[in-house]
Structure formats: structure tokens, C-alpha cells
Residue frames relative to the residue before (quaternion, step in Angstrom):
aa qw qx qy qz dx dy dz
X 1.0000 0.0000 0.0000 0.0000 0.00 0.00 0.00
X 0.3629 -0.7529 0.5191 0.1790 3.52 -0.99 0.75
X 0.3413 -0.7168 0.5722 0.2054 3.53 -1.03 0.89
X 0.1022 -0.7884 0.6031 0.0653 3.54 -0.94 0.84
X 0.2294 -0.7254 0.6284 0.1619 3.50 -1.25 0.49
X 0.3327 -0.7587 0.5367 0.1602 3.52 -0.82 1.05
X 0.4097 -0.7001 0.5188 0.2699 3.58 -0.90 0.88
X 0.7788 0.1994 -0.1514 0.5752 3.56 1.05 -0.60
X 0.6502 -0.5186 0.3483 0.4324 3.56 -1.16 0.23
X 0.3933 -0.7332 0.5008 0.2386 3.59 -0.76 1.02
X 0.6356 -0.4810 0.4283 0.4255 3.50 -1.31 0.13
X 0.3921 -0.6944 0.5237 0.2997 3.56 -0.88 0.79
X 0.6349 -0.5173 0.4173 0.3939 3.52 -1.31 0.37
X 0.5097 -0.6663 0.4609 0.2895 3.56 -1.07 0.68
X 0.7256 -0.4536 0.2758 0.4378 3.59 -1.25 0.16
X 0.6478 0.5192 -0.3319 0.4479 3.61 0.98 -0.76
X 0.6685 0.4927 -0.2904 0.4754 3.60 0.93 -0.92
X 0.6516 0.5044 -0.3180 0.4690 3.60 0.99 -0.78
X 0.6641 0.4809 -0.3171 0.4765 3.61 0.92 -0.80
X 0.6579 0.5041 -0.3260 0.4547 3.56 0.94 -0.79
X 0.6392 0.4971 -0.3421 0.4767 3.64 0.94 -0.74
X 0.6775 0.4758 -0.3162 0.4633 3.60 0.80 -0.92
X 0.6404 0.5290 -0.3402 0.4407 3.62 0.98 -0.82
X 0.6629 0.5031 -0.2908 0.4721 3.55 0.95 -0.92
X 0.6138 0.5374 -0.3344 0.4719 3.58 1.14 -0.67
X 0.6539 0.5064 -0.3160 0.4649 3.58 0.98 -0.81
X 0.5992 0.5464 -0.3440 0.4734 3.59 1.12 -0.77
X 0.6838 0.4980 -0.2924 0.4460 3.57 0.83 -0.95
X 0.6664 0.4758 -0.3061 0.4856 3.58 1.02 -0.78
X 0.6039 0.5367 -0.3589 0.4673 3.59 1.11 -0.57
X 0.6425 0.5118 -0.3035 0.4828 3.51 1.04 -0.85
X 0.6187 0.5391 -0.3359 0.4624 3.58 1.02 -0.77
X 0.6855 0.4660 -0.2941 0.4760 3.60 0.80 -0.93
X 0.6754 0.4943 -0.2965 0.4599 3.57 0.88 -0.93
X 0.6602 0.5045 -0.2931 0.4731 3.55 0.99 -0.83
X 0.6934 0.4867 -0.2854 0.4481 3.59 0.89 -0.97
X 0.7180 0.4315 -0.2629 0.4787 3.61 1.03 -0.70
X 0.6919 0.4577 -0.2702 0.4887 3.59 1.25 -0.20
X 0.1572 0.8416 -0.5085 0.0915 3.57 1.14 0.50
X 0.7009 0.4767 -0.3052 0.4340 3.62 0.74 -0.94
X 0.6610 0.4813 -0.3150 0.4819 3.61 1.14 -0.48
X 0.7152 0.4659 -0.2622 0.4503 3.57 1.04 -0.70
X 0.7590 0.3658 -0.2123 0.4949 3.60 0.70 -1.01
X 0.4011 0.6540 -0.5506 0.3290 3.58 0.13 1.32
X 0.5140 -0.6883 0.4142 0.3008 3.57 -0.77 0.97
X 0.6722 0.4916 -0.3039 0.4628 3.64 1.13 -0.54
X 0.5734 0.6190 -0.3822 0.3768 3.60 1.18 -0.24
X 0.4110 -0.7280 0.4989 0.2285 3.55 -0.75 1.05
X 0.5567 0.6245 -0.3793 0.3953 3.57 1.15 -0.55
X 0.5734 0.6031 -0.3831 0.4010 3.58 1.11 -0.52
X 0.6173 0.5291 -0.3882 0.4340 3.58 0.98 -0.55
X 0.6144 0.5181 -0.3397 0.4885 3.56 1.08 -0.66
X 0.6969 0.4516 -0.2859 0.4782 3.61 0.84 -0.89
X 0.5276 0.5855 -0.4226 0.4474 3.58 1.15 -0.37
X 0.6588 0.4995 -0.2976 0.4774 3.55 0.93 -0.89
X 0.6779 0.4853 -0.2983 0.4647 3.56 0.88 -0.86
X 0.6441 0.5247 -0.3137 0.4599 3.55 1.03 -0.81
X 0.6639 0.4763 -0.3062 0.4885 3.59 0.91 -0.90
X 0.6480 0.5185 -0.3243 0.4540 3.62 0.94 -0.78
X 0.6417 0.5477 -0.3174 0.4331 3.55 1.03 -0.84
X 0.5026 0.6465 -0.4299 0.3802 3.59 1.17 -0.29
X 0.5626 0.5876 -0.3935 0.4282 3.57 1.16 -0.56
X 0.6326 0.5457 -0.3447 0.4281 3.63 1.08 -0.59
X 0.4160 0.7356 -0.4469 0.2934 3.59 1.27 -0.04
X 0.5301 0.6343 -0.4067 0.3888 3.59 1.21 -0.33
X 0.6372 0.5279 -0.3358 0.4500 3.60 1.20 -0.37
X 0.6531 0.4702 -0.3139 0.5038 3.61 1.28 -0.32
X 0.4911 -0.7341 0.3657 0.2937 3.58 -0.29 1.22
X 0.6994 0.4422 -0.3332 0.4520 3.68 0.73 -0.77
X 0.7288 0.4237 -0.2520 0.4753 3.64 1.11 -0.41
X 0.3643 0.7553 -0.4934 0.2310 3.61 1.14 0.27
X 0.6304 0.5083 -0.3455 0.4742 3.60 1.05 -0.60
X 0.5105 -0.6910 0.4265 0.2831 3.60 -0.70 1.14
X 0.6709 0.5055 -0.3076 0.4469 3.60 0.86 -0.91
X 0.6568 0.4958 -0.3111 0.4755 3.56 0.96 -0.88
X 0.6237 0.5490 -0.3331 0.4457 3.58 1.02 -0.81
X 0.6921 0.4661 -0.2845 0.4720 3.56 0.87 -0.98
X 0.6505 0.5015 -0.3396 0.4583 3.60 0.90 -0.79
X 0.6395 0.5168 -0.3373 0.4585 3.63 0.95 -0.82
X 0.6742 0.4889 -0.3059 0.4613 3.58 0.87 -0.88
X 0.6630 0.5125 -0.3063 0.4516 3.55 0.94 -0.84
X 0.6333 0.5173 -0.3294 0.4720 3.60 0.98 -0.86
X 0.6827 0.4909 -0.2937 0.4545 3.57 0.84 -0.99
X 0.6605 0.5038 -0.3123 0.4608 3.61 0.98 -0.79
X 0.6544 0.5038 -0.3090 0.4717 3.57 0.98 -0.88
X 0.6486 0.5048 -0.3293 0.4648 3.60 0.95 -0.76
X 0.6493 0.5129 -0.3074 0.4699 3.59 0.98 -0.89
X 0.6775 0.4788 -0.3139 0.4617 3.60 0.91 -0.88
X 0.6196 0.5417 -0.3347 0.4589 3.58 1.07 -0.80
X 0.6712 0.4768 -0.3028 0.4800 3.59 0.92 -0.87
X 0.6044 0.5597 -0.3422 0.4521 3.59 1.07 -0.72
X 0.6808 0.4735 -0.2865 0.4799 3.58 0.86 -0.89
X 0.6961 0.4732 -0.2908 0.4549 3.57 0.89 -0.85
X 0.7613 0.3866 -0.2118 0.4755 3.60 0.92 -0.84
X 0.8250 0.2363 -0.1014 0.5032 3.59 0.95 -0.79
X 0.4310 -0.7359 0.4385 0.2836 3.58 1.24 -0.08
X 0.7000 0.3692 -0.2361 0.5639 3.53 1.28 0.42
X 0.5572 -0.6063 0.4225 0.3787 3.60 -1.14 0.41
X 0.7260 0.3903 -0.2358 0.5149 3.61 1.11 -0.53
X 0.2796 0.7484 -0.5584 0.2237 3.53 -0.40 1.31
X 0.7936 -0.3365 0.2106 0.4611 3.50 -1.31 -0.12
X 0.6659 0.5122 -0.3636 0.4025 3.73 0.65 -0.82
X 0.6733 0.4725 -0.2986 0.4840 3.63 0.89 -0.82
X 0.6456 0.5221 -0.3160 0.4591 3.52 1.01 -0.84
X 0.6635 0.4848 -0.3185 0.4726 3.63 0.98 -0.73
X 0.6089 0.5419 -0.3461 0.4645 3.58 1.05 -0.71
X 0.7040 0.4450 -0.2684 0.4841 3.60 0.79 -0.94
X 0.5937 0.5531 -0.3533 0.4656 3.57 1.09 -0.64
X 0.6744 0.4921 -0.2948 0.4649 3.57 0.89 -0.93
X 0.6295 0.5217 -0.3227 0.4769 3.62 1.00 -0.80
X 0.6699 0.4916 -0.3082 0.4632 3.59 0.90 -0.85
X 0.6204 0.5298 -0.3420 0.4662 3.63 1.03 -0.79
X 0.6527 0.5074 -0.3186 0.4637 3.61 0.92 -0.87
X 0.6483 0.5217 -0.3133 0.4576 3.60 0.96 -0.88
X 0.6787 0.4843 -0.3123 0.4553 3.61 0.81 -0.91
X 0.6605 0.5211 -0.3087 0.4437 3.59 0.94 -0.89
X 0.7010 0.4791 -0.2665 0.4561 3.52 0.81 -1.09
X 0.6778 0.4724 -0.2995 0.4772 3.57 0.88 -0.92
X 0.6266 0.5455 -0.3480 0.4344 3.62 0.90 -0.70
X 0.6867 0.4671 -0.2729 0.4856 3.52 0.89 -0.99
X 0.6551 0.5173 -0.3256 0.4440 3.62 0.91 -0.83
X 0.6683 0.4959 -0.3001 0.4663 3.59 0.91 -0.87
X 0.6621 0.4901 -0.3212 0.4671 3.59 0.84 -0.85
X 0.6844 0.4883 -0.2981 0.4521 3.60 0.84 -0.86
X 0.6780 0.4875 -0.3005 0.4608 3.57 0.94 -0.87
X 0.6344 0.5146 -0.3179 0.4813 3.56 1.20 -0.59
X 0.6550 0.5085 -0.2931 0.4759 3.58 1.00 -0.88
X 0.7692 0.3586 -0.1999 0.4897 3.63 0.83 -0.92
X 0.4245 -0.7501 0.4286 0.2710 3.61 1.26 -0.10
X 0.2875 0.7544 -0.5485 0.2176 3.59 1.00 0.67
X 0.3520 -0.7267 0.5458 0.2240 3.58 -0.91 0.87
X 0.7215 0.4237 -0.3119 0.4501 3.56 -1.29 0.29
X 0.8116 -0.2988 0.2311 0.4457 3.46 -1.39 -0.45
X 0.5124 -0.6701 0.4567 0.2825 3.56 -1.01 0.92
X 0.5640 0.6486 -0.3828 0.3386 3.61 1.13 -0.52
X 0.6525 0.5075 -0.3285 0.4570 3.66 1.18 -0.30
X 0.4064 0.7504 -0.4631 0.2394 3.60 1.20 -0.14
X 0.6871 0.4765 -0.3002 0.4591 3.61 0.84 -0.90
X 0.6192 0.5325 -0.3309 0.4728 3.61 0.99 -0.83
X 0.6945 0.4781 -0.2771 0.4608 3.60 0.82 -0.91
X 0.6379 0.5083 -0.3315 0.4742 3.58 1.05 -0.62
X 0.6954 0.4724 -0.2684 0.4704 3.56 0.99 -0.84
X 0.7762 0.2637 -0.1277 0.5583 3.63 1.10 -0.62
X 0.0573 0.8544 -0.5123 0.0651 3.54 0.75 1.06
X 0.6589 0.5200 -0.3201 0.4393 3.59 1.08 -0.52
X 0.6595 0.4685 -0.3133 0.4974 3.56 1.18 -0.46
X 0.7023 -0.4402 0.3509 0.4356 3.56 -1.37 0.16
X 0.4874 -0.6614 0.4564 0.3417 3.64 -0.84 0.72
X 0.3374 -0.7058 0.5907 0.1976 3.51 -1.17 0.71
X 0.0385 -0.7961 0.6033 -0.0265 3.57 -0.81 1.07
X 0.1332 -0.7790 0.6088 0.0690 3.55 -0.81 0.99
X 0.5213 -0.6309 0.4572 0.3480 3.60 -0.97 0.74
X 0.0537 -0.7943 0.6047 0.0243 3.56 -1.10 0.62
X 0.3957 -0.7440 0.4793 0.2452 3.61 -0.63 1.04
X 0.6322 0.5221 -0.3388 0.4615 3.60 1.18 -0.40
X 0.8157 0.3390 -0.1368 0.4484 3.59 0.66 -1.19
X 0.5768 0.6207 -0.3911 0.3592 3.60 1.03 -0.60
X 0.6725 0.4935 -0.3254 0.4454 3.64 0.83 -0.82
X 0.6337 0.5151 -0.3201 0.4803 3.56 1.12 -0.80
X 0.6745 0.4881 -0.3168 0.4544 3.59 0.84 -0.88
X 0.6481 0.5037 -0.3338 0.4635 3.63 0.92 -0.76
X 0.6445 0.5088 -0.3317 0.4644 3.60 0.93 -0.87
X 0.6722 0.4959 -0.3075 0.4556 3.62 0.86 -0.82
X 0.6480 0.5119 -0.3415 0.4488 3.58 1.00 -0.69
X 0.6316 0.5067 -0.3180 0.4932 3.56 1.14 -0.71
X 0.7121 0.4716 -0.2754 0.4412 3.61 0.76 -0.98
X 0.7836 0.3366 -0.1594 0.4973 3.55 0.88 -0.95
X 0.3465 0.7387 -0.5126 0.2672 3.57 1.24 0.23
X 0.5263 -0.6318 0.4661 0.3264 3.55 -1.12 0.73
X 0.2030 -0.7741 0.5917 0.0967 3.50 -0.80 1.08
X 0.5432 -0.6175 0.4400 0.3606 3.59 -1.03 0.68
X 0.5041 -0.6463 0.4993 0.2808 3.57 -1.11 0.91
X 0.3677 -0.7052 0.5590 0.2348 3.54 -1.04 0.83
X 0.3101 -0.7664 0.5280 0.1941 3.58 -0.85 0.95
X 0.7291 0.4362 -0.3138 0.4239 3.56 -1.19 0.52
X 0.6772 0.4675 -0.3159 0.4722 3.60 1.11 0.09
């Protein structure tokens, strides 16, 4: 997907898109709190839910672009690989299996970061009405004097376009 910079201020997201973004942000923050306070239930080698969170944790690595030292893709991949190899090595040494506490804790931490960052991004993009992908909200807040940066988003773009068509200002009829 291509990032675009708008020369003029883009249309803000409509009320439905804003509420949906804020609502999704609240869901992610709820998951963050629920996940963070349920550590003993979640981080157990015998728990099947960890396989799901392993996917979430690995996917959340993509969010590393928000952490300044990890913005470089190569550095991000190397960091994740080193952490994963260390966790797997510890798992084999301590538990005799690839799936143990160190890898579970690494994936747990990645999932916590993902839930927190996504929750804040969605709430801010909903409150401020930024169109497009929520991942640009921090950039746009930090660079308010420059042209807004908008990334295409398969989830929000159709909603934003529909709202712009539905809520577009229609000419007033005269004589009524």
C-alpha cells in the first residue's frame, strides 16, 4: 500500500467511522487490561490459547515501526529473531521442548504492546477524525504543521467514502 501526503486538509472521518474506530480502540484496551491482569491464566505451556496469542504476538511485531529504535526493517527483524532464538534456546534447556515459559513470555509481551498501541491509535484516530489507517495518528499529531499523512486502509476507507457520500452537503432547495 502506498502512503500519500495530502496538500490540503483531508475530509475528517464521519461520525460512524469515528465511533467505530473509538469502539475498536476501547475493545483493544479492554483486551490489554484483561490480558495483563490474567497473566497466570494465559502464560501456561498447556494452554491452547497461547497458539493464538503466538500469532497475535508475531503479528504485533509489525507495530515495531512505532518504536524509534526498531523503525528500520532489518533491525526489527534481527531483534525479533534474536529474541525468538534466545527464547527457544531457553525453552529447550529448561523445559526440553520448543514451547515453554520464555517463548510464551516473549509472545505475551508482544501481544501486550500490540493491544496497547492499537487501542491508543484507534481511540485517537476516532477522537480526532483522521481518515484512513489509524497507524498514522502519531505521525500526524507530531507533525501538525506539515501536510497530513494518510495511508490507505481496507477496513476504514470504504466506511469513510460511504460517509462522505451520504453526509455530503446537498444544495438547499429554494422556494420552500
